[in-house]
C-alpha positions as CSV (number, residue, x, y, z in Angstrom):
1,M,79.6,162.6,206.7
2,N,82.9,161.2,207.9
3,K,83.2,158.5,210.7
4,P,85.1,159.9,213.6
5,Q,88.2,158.0,214.6
6,T,88.5,155.6,217.5
7,L,91.6,154.0,219.4
8,F,90.4,150.5,217.3
9,D,89.9,152.0,214.1
10,S,91.5,149.3,211.8
11,N,93.1,152.0,209.7
12,L,94.8,153.0,212.6
13,P,98.4,151.7,213.3
14,P,99.1,149.8,216.8
15,L,99.7,152.7,219.5
16,A,103.5,151.8,219.8
17,E,103.8,152.7,216.1
18,R,101.9,155.6,216.1
19,V,103.9,157.2,218.9
20,R,107.3,156.2,217.4
21,P,109.4,159.3,217.6
22,E,111.4,160.2,214.4
23,S,113.7,162.8,216.3
24,A,116.2,162.3,218.8
25,D,114.9,165.2,220.8
26,W,111.7,162.8,221.6
27,F,113.7,159.6,222.3
28,Y,114.2,158.5,226.1
29,G,116.8,156.2,227.2
30,Q,120.2,154.7,225.9
31,E,122.0,158.1,226.8
32,H,125.2,156.1,226.7
33,L,124.6,156.1,222.8
34,V,122.5,159.3,222.0
35,G,123.6,161.6,224.8
36,N,125.9,164.6,224.3
37,E,128.8,163.9,221.8
38,K,128.0,159.9,222.3
39,I,128.4,157.9,218.9
40,L,124.7,158.1,217.8
41,S,124.2,161.4,218.2
42,R,127.4,162.3,216.3
43,L,126.2,160.2,213.5
44,L,122.6,161.8,213.4
45,E,124.3,165.2,213.2
46,G,126.8,164.3,210.6
47,K,124.8,162.7,207.8
48,S,127.1,160.1,207.4
49,S,126.6,156.2,208.4
50,F,128.2,152.8,208.9
51,S,127.0,149.1,209.2
52,I,125.6,148.8,212.8
53,I,124.1,145.9,214.7
54,F,121.6,147.1,217.7
55,W,121.5,144.5,220.3
56,G,119.5,144.8,223.3
57,P,116.2,143.4,224.9
58,P,112.7,144.5,223.3
59,G,111.1,147.5,223.5
60,T,114.4,149.5,224.2
61,G,114.5,151.4,221.0
62,K,116.3,149.3,218.3
63,T,114.1,149.9,215.3
64,T,113.5,153.6,216.2
65,L,117.1,154.3,216.2
66,A,117.8,152.4,213.2
67,R,115.1,154.3,211.2
68,M,116.5,157.8,212.7
69,V,120.2,156.7,211.5
70,A,118.8,156.0,208.1
71,K,116.7,159.0,208.1
72,A,119.7,161.1,208.9
73,S,122.0,159.7,206.3
74,N,120.1,161.2,203.4
75,A,120.1,157.8,201.8
76,I,117.6,155.4,200.4
77,I,116.0,153.2,202.7
78,K,114.8,149.5,202.6
79,E,113.3,147.7,205.3
80,L,113.4,143.6,205.6
81,S,111.8,141.7,208.6
82,A,114.4,138.3,208.7
83,V,111.3,136.6,209.8
84,S,109.4,137.0,206.6
85,S,112.1,137.6,204.0
86,G,114.5,135.4,202.0
87,V,117.6,135.1,200.2
88,K,115.2,136.6,196.8
89,D,114.3,139.5,198.8
90,L,118.0,140.2,199.7
91,R,118.8,139.8,196.0
92,E,116.5,142.3,194.8
93,V,117.5,145.0,197.3
94,I,121.3,144.3,196.4
95,K,120.4,144.6,192.8
96,L,118.3,148.1,193.4
97,S,121.2,149.1,195.7
98,Q,123.8,148.8,192.9
99,S,121.5,150.9,190.4
100,N,121.3,153.4,193.5
101,R,124.9,153.4,193.7
102,E,125.5,154.1,189.9
103,M,123.6,157.3,190.3
104,G,125.2,158.5,193.4
105,R,122.6,157.6,196.0
106,K,123.5,155.2,199.0
107,T,121.2,152.7,200.1
108,I,120.8,151.7,203.9
109,L,119.3,148.0,204.5
110,F,117.3,147.6,207.7
111,I,117.0,144.1,208.8
112,D,114.8,143.4,212.0
113,E,115.4,140.4,213.9
114,I,118.6,139.6,211.9
115,H,119.7,136.8,214.1
116,R,116.8,134.7,212.5
117,F,118.5,134.7,209.1
118,S,120.2,131.8,208.0
119,K,123.8,131.3,207.4
120,S,123.2,131.4,203.7
121,Q,121.0,134.5,203.7
122,Q,123.7,136.1,205.9
123,D,126.2,135.0,203.1
124,S,124.4,136.6,200.4
125,L,124.8,140.0,202.3
126,L,128.4,139.8,202.8
127,H,129.7,140.9,199.8
128,A,127.5,143.9,199.5
129,V,128.4,145.1,202.7
130,E,131.9,144.6,202.0
131,D,132.2,146.5,198.8
132,G,129.7,149.4,200.1
133,T,126.9,148.5,198.0
134,I,124.6,148.6,200.9
135,T,125.1,150.0,204.3
136,L,123.4,147.5,206.9
137,I,121.5,148.1,210.0
138,G,120.5,145.1,211.9
139,A,118.1,145.1,215.1
140,T,118.7,141.5,217.5
141,T,117.4,140.6,220.7
142,E,120.1,137.8,220.6
143,N,123.6,138.0,221.4
144,P,125.1,138.4,217.9
145,S,128.2,136.6,218.5
146,F,126.2,133.4,218.4
147,E,123.6,134.3,215.7
148,V,125.6,136.5,213.3
149,I,128.5,135.0,211.0
150,S,131.8,136.2,212.0
151,P,132.7,137.8,208.6
152,L,129.6,139.8,208.8
153,L,129.9,140.8,212.3
154,S,133.3,142.2,211.8
155,R,132.2,144.5,209.4
156,C,129.5,146.1,211.8
157,K,129.7,148.3,214.8
158,I,127.6,146.5,217.6
159,L,125.8,148.9,219.6
160,T,124.2,147.4,223.1
161,L,121.0,148.9,224.3
162,K,119.7,148.5,228.2
163,P,116.3,148.2,229.5
164,L,114.6,151.5,230.1
165,N,114.4,152.7,233.2
166,P,111.1,154.0,235.0
167,E,111.8,157.4,234.3
168,H,112.4,156.8,230.7
169,L,109.2,154.9,230.8
170,H,107.1,157.9,232.5
171,H,108.4,160.2,229.7
172,I,107.3,157.8,227.0
173,L,103.9,157.4,228.7
174,E,103.7,161.1,229.1
175,Y,104.5,161.6,225.2
176,A,101.7,159.1,224.2
177,F,99.1,160.8,226.1
178,D,100.1,164.3,224.6
179,Q,100.9,163.4,221.0
180,D,98.8,160.3,219.8
181,V,96.2,161.3,217.6
182,I,93.5,159.5,219.7
183,L,95.0,159.8,223.4
184,A,95.6,163.3,223.1
185,K,91.5,164.0,222.9
186,G,91.8,163.4,226.7
187,E,89.0,160.4,226.6
188,F,91.0,158.0,228.7
189,S,92.7,158.6,232.1
190,L,95.4,156.7,233.8
191,D,95.6,157.8,237.5
192,T,99.1,157.8,239.4
193,T,98.8,154.4,241.1
194,E,97.8,152.8,238.0
195,K,100.7,154.6,236.0
196,E,102.9,153.2,238.4
197,L,101.8,149.9,238.1
198,L,101.9,150.1,234.2
199,I,105.6,150.9,234.3
200,Q,106.6,148.5,236.8
201,S,105.2,145.7,234.8
202,S,106.6,146.3,231.5
203,G,110.1,145.4,232.4
204,G,112.0,148.0,230.9
205,D,110.0,147.1,227.5
206,A,108.3,150.7,226.3
207,R,106.2,148.5,223.6
208,K,105.0,146.0,226.3
209,M,103.9,149.0,228.2
210,L,102.1,150.8,225.2
211,N,100.8,147.3,224.2
212,T,99.1,146.8,227.7
213,L,97.8,150.7,227.7
214,E,95.9,149.6,224.3
215,I,94.7,146.4,225.7
216,S,93.4,148.0,228.9
217,I,91.7,150.8,226.9
218,S,89.7,148.1,225.0
219,L,88.7,147.0,228.4
220,T,87.3,150.3,229.8
221,G,83.7,149.7,228.7
222,G,83.8,153.1,227.2
223,D,84.0,155.1,230.7
224,G,87.6,155.9,229.9
225,R,89.1,155.1,233.2
226,I,91.8,152.5,233.5
227,T,91.6,151.1,236.8
228,K,93.8,148.7,238.7
229,E,91.6,145.7,237.9
230,I,91.7,146.7,234.2
231,L,95.3,146.8,233.9
232,T,95.8,143.6,235.6
233,E,93.3,141.7,233.2
234,A,95.0,143.2,230.3
235,L,98.5,142.4,231.9
236,Q,97.3,138.6,231.8
237,S,95.8,138.6,228.3
238,K,98.2,136.6,226.3
239,T,98.0,135.3,223.0
240,L,97.6,131.5,222.9
241,I,100.1,131.4,219.7
242,Y,103.5,131.4,220.6
243,D,105.3,134.4,218.9
244,K,109.2,134.2,218.9
245,Q,109.6,137.7,218.3
246,G,106.9,139.2,220.9
247,E,106.9,139.6,224.3
248,Y,105.4,136.0,225.3
249,H,108.6,134.9,223.8
250,Y,110.5,136.5,227.0
251,D,107.8,135.7,229.2
252,T,108.0,132.2,228.4
253,I,111.8,131.7,228.6
254,S,111.3,133.9,231.9
255,A,108.5,131.0,233.2
256,F,110.8,128.6,232.1
257,I,114.1,129.6,234.0
258,K,112.4,130.5,237.2
259,S,110.7,126.9,237.1
260,V,114.1,125.6,237.0
261,R,115.5,127.8,239.8
262,G,112.6,127.0,241.9
263,S,113.4,123.3,241.5
264,D,109.8,122.4,239.5
265,P,111.0,120.0,237.2
266,D,107.2,119.5,235.9
267,A,106.7,123.0,235.3
268,A,109.8,123.3,233.5
269,V,109.2,120.9,231.0
270,Y,105.7,122.2,230.4
271,W,107.6,125.5,229.6
272,L,110.2,123.9,227.7
273,A,107.3,122.1,225.5
274,V,105.6,125.3,225.0
275,M,108.5,126.9,223.6
276,L,109.3,124.0,221.3
277,E,106.0,123.4,220.0
278,G,106.2,127.3,219.3
279,G,109.0,126.7,217.0
280,E,111.7,128.1,219.5
281,K,115.2,127.6,218.3
282,P,116.6,124.9,220.9
283,E,120.0,126.6,220.9
284,F,118.5,129.6,222.4
285,I,117.1,127.4,225.1
286,A,120.3,125.3,225.8
287,R,122.5,128.6,226.2
288,R,120.0,129.9,228.7
289,L,120.4,126.3,230.5
290,I,124.2,126.8,230.6
291,V,123.8,130.3,232.2
292,L,121.4,129.0,234.7
293,A,123.7,126.2,235.5
294,A,126.2,128.6,236.5
295,E,124.0,131.3,238.1
296,D,121.5,129.6,240.0
297,I,123.3,126.0,240.9
298,G,126.7,126.8,240.7
299,N,129.0,124.8,243.3
300,A,126.3,123.1,245.1
301,D,126.4,120.6,242.0
302,P,129.4,121.5,239.6
303,S,128.3,118.9,237.1
304,G,125.3,120.9,236.2
305,L,127.3,123.3,234.2
306,T,129.0,120.5,232.5
307,L,125.8,118.9,231.7
308,A,124.2,122.0,230.5
309,T,127.4,122.8,228.2
310,S,127.4,119.2,226.8
311,G,123.8,119.3,226.2
312,F,124.3,122.7,224.1
313,Q,126.8,120.6,222.1
314,A,124.6,117.8,221.7
315,V,121.6,120.0,220.8
316,Q,123.8,121.4,217.9
317,I,124.7,118.3,216.8
318,I,121.4,116.6,216.8
319,G,119.0,119.1,215.9
320,M,115.3,119.0,216.1
321,P,113.1,116.8,216.8
322,E,115.5,114.7,218.8
323,A,117.1,117.7,220.6
324,C,114.0,118.0,222.6
325,L,115.2,114.9,224.4
326,I,118.5,116.1,225.3
327,L,117.0,119.4,226.6
328,A,114.5,117.4,228.5
329,Q,117.5,115.6,230.1
330,V,119.2,119.1,231.0
331,T,116.1,120.5,232.2
332,T,114.8,118.1,234.4
333,Y,118.5,117.5,235.8
334,L,119.0,121.1,236.8
335,S,115.6,121.3,237.8
336,A,116.5,118.8,240.9
337,A,119.8,119.8,241.4
338,P,120.4,121.6,244.7
339,K,120.8,125.3,244.2
340,S,123.3,128.0,245.1
341,N,123.9,131.4,243.6
342,A,127.0,132.2,245.7
343,S,129.2,132.2,242.6
344,Y,126.8,134.9,241.2
345,K,126.8,136.9,244.1
346,A,130.7,136.7,244.4
347,I,131.3,137.8,241.1
348,K,128.7,140.7,241.2
349,S,130.0,142.1,244.5
350,S,133.8,141.8,243.3
351,M,132.9,143.7,240.2
352,A,131.1,146.3,242.4
353,V,134.4,146.8,244.4
354,V,136.4,147.3,241.3
355,K,134.3,149.6,239.9
356,E,134.3,151.4,243.0
357,T,138.2,151.4,243.9
358,G,139.6,150.9,240.3
359,T,142.0,148.6,239.5
360,S,144.9,147.8,241.8
361,T,148.4,147.4,241.5
362,V,149.7,143.7,241.6
363,P,151.9,142.6,244.5
364,L,155.3,141.9,243.3
365,H,155.4,138.4,245.0
366,L,152.5,137.6,242.6
367,R,153.8,139.0,239.4
368,N,155.7,136.2,237.0
369,A,159.1,137.0,236.3
370,P,160.2,135.3,233.0
371,T,163.3,137.5,232.4
372,D,166.1,138.4,234.5
373,L,165.5,141.9,234.5
374,M,162.1,141.5,236.1
375,K,164.0,139.1,238.6
376,D,166.2,141.9,239.5
377,I,163.3,144.2,240.2
378,D,161.9,141.6,242.7
379,Y,159.3,140.3,240.5
380,G,158.1,137.0,242.1
381,K,160.2,137.5,245.0
382,E,159.1,135.7,248.2
383,Y,156.3,134.1,246.1
384,R,155.7,130.5,248.4
385,Y,155.0,127.8,246.3
386,P,151.6,126.2,247.7
387,H,152.6,122.3,246.5
388,Y,155.6,122.5,248.6
389,H,153.6,122.7,251.8
390,R,151.5,120.5,253.9
391,D,147.9,119.8,252.3
392,H,149.2,121.8,249.3
393,F,148.4,125.0,251.1
394,I,150.1,128.0,252.7
395,L,148.6,131.1,254.3
396,E,149.5,133.7,251.8
397,N,148.1,137.2,250.8
398,Y,146.6,137.2,247.5
399,F,145.0,140.3,247.4
400,P,146.4,143.8,246.4
401,D,147.7,146.2,249.1
402,G,144.8,147.8,251.0
403,I,142.2,145.2,249.9
404,E,140.8,142.1,251.6
405,N,137.1,141.1,251.4
406,T,135.0,137.9,251.7
407,F,133.3,137.7,248.2
408,Y,132.4,134.2,248.2
409,H,130.0,132.8,250.8
410,P,129.4,129.1,250.1
411,T,126.1,127.6,251.2
412,S,125.4,124.3,252.6
413,Q,123.6,122.9,249.4
414,G,125.1,120.0,247.8
415,H,129.0,120.1,247.3
416,E,129.0,123.2,248.2
417,E,128.7,122.5,251.8
418,W,132.3,120.8,251.2
419,I,133.7,123.6,249.7
420,K,132.6,125.7,252.9
421,N,134.0,123.4,255.4
422,R,137.4,123.2,253.4
423,L,137.6,126.9,253.0
424,K,136.8,127.3,256.9
425,S,139.8,125.2,257.6
426,L,142.1,126.9,255.6
427,W,141.2,130.6,256.0
428,K,139.9,130.4,259.5
429,E,139.8,134.1,260.2
430,R,138.2,135.1,257.0
431,Y,135.5,132.2,256.8
432,S,135.0,132.4,260.7
433,D,131.6,133.9,260.1
434,I,130.2,131.7,257.6
């Protein structure tokens, strides 16, 4: 007599893998890529392919889309993980691809976490991609312009994926309960409130949501009902091993950034140590610190961005293990620095206005006039040069017609207080209320 399957049968793949869709009909999210007449929908219908790098957060469909494209192209598919594969593996795939090509068959090589390939590994791919021996499809969570060599990058189409919204995740959850070989039996239940908690806690990551569901089921004790308490316990269950590919990687960098933003240098260096001991790339951490310096400190301490940028350059020059000293200095300085997100809010609000109103005509007095013809049609006419006036300032309209707004609201933190007072003295009417 055969033993009945259970959710935890060792022969079964993880839930997220079991319910991975094989058809675009069951793929949710990324409408800008797979919607009607979009680039991937045309690719999936046309049985053709080109080299692609999918860039986006974890659990948003990069691997799924890569497999769909590969399957639709009627090619021989080889998959490698950049974490466990080396140059020898690449050479074997290229050799096989050359044989396939001689027999009139196309080969697609899918590389997961392609940003983890070294420069030499990427170099070994270049010629085969150039001459069409292989069509490359890569997946990465990191900005490919930082991690992929320029010659390889120029031969690939970069397609950016977005975090999944709650509606997408709801559909994926329903699909899992309807289609999974175990969940479809109806032995486990998830009420509406708990379902919303599960979706909200996933942060747009379908794999994290399904992994949390799978852990929750293991905690039910056999009665099948997944309560809020069980979900909370599942969400707190973390591996003690730092996984540079998994969700703990993203949760840890999040804790690190939030500690620096929250002006807690002690917690920040703790999370920094967790990442470094786990083998995280120091350049990744240094880049996040540059973004934080601009987003969360800004003009409250303008030297923060300078220090973060210098830190990134120093990390590149020095490398590990000494790079940890540089990261510790930058981390503790930025943690202790006064905070302001006024610059961040300014660009976000101004971009929102531009998206809503469209691009505006540049007023004539603000246009450059390098030729006589441009001068004849009043380019630059009546522009007043600020350095000719007292305090190197004169009231002038630098906005396009019909638009004027106060996007930048400096705080009273650190150096930004001086900026605030100066702007109030120069633009008295506009900054009277701040």
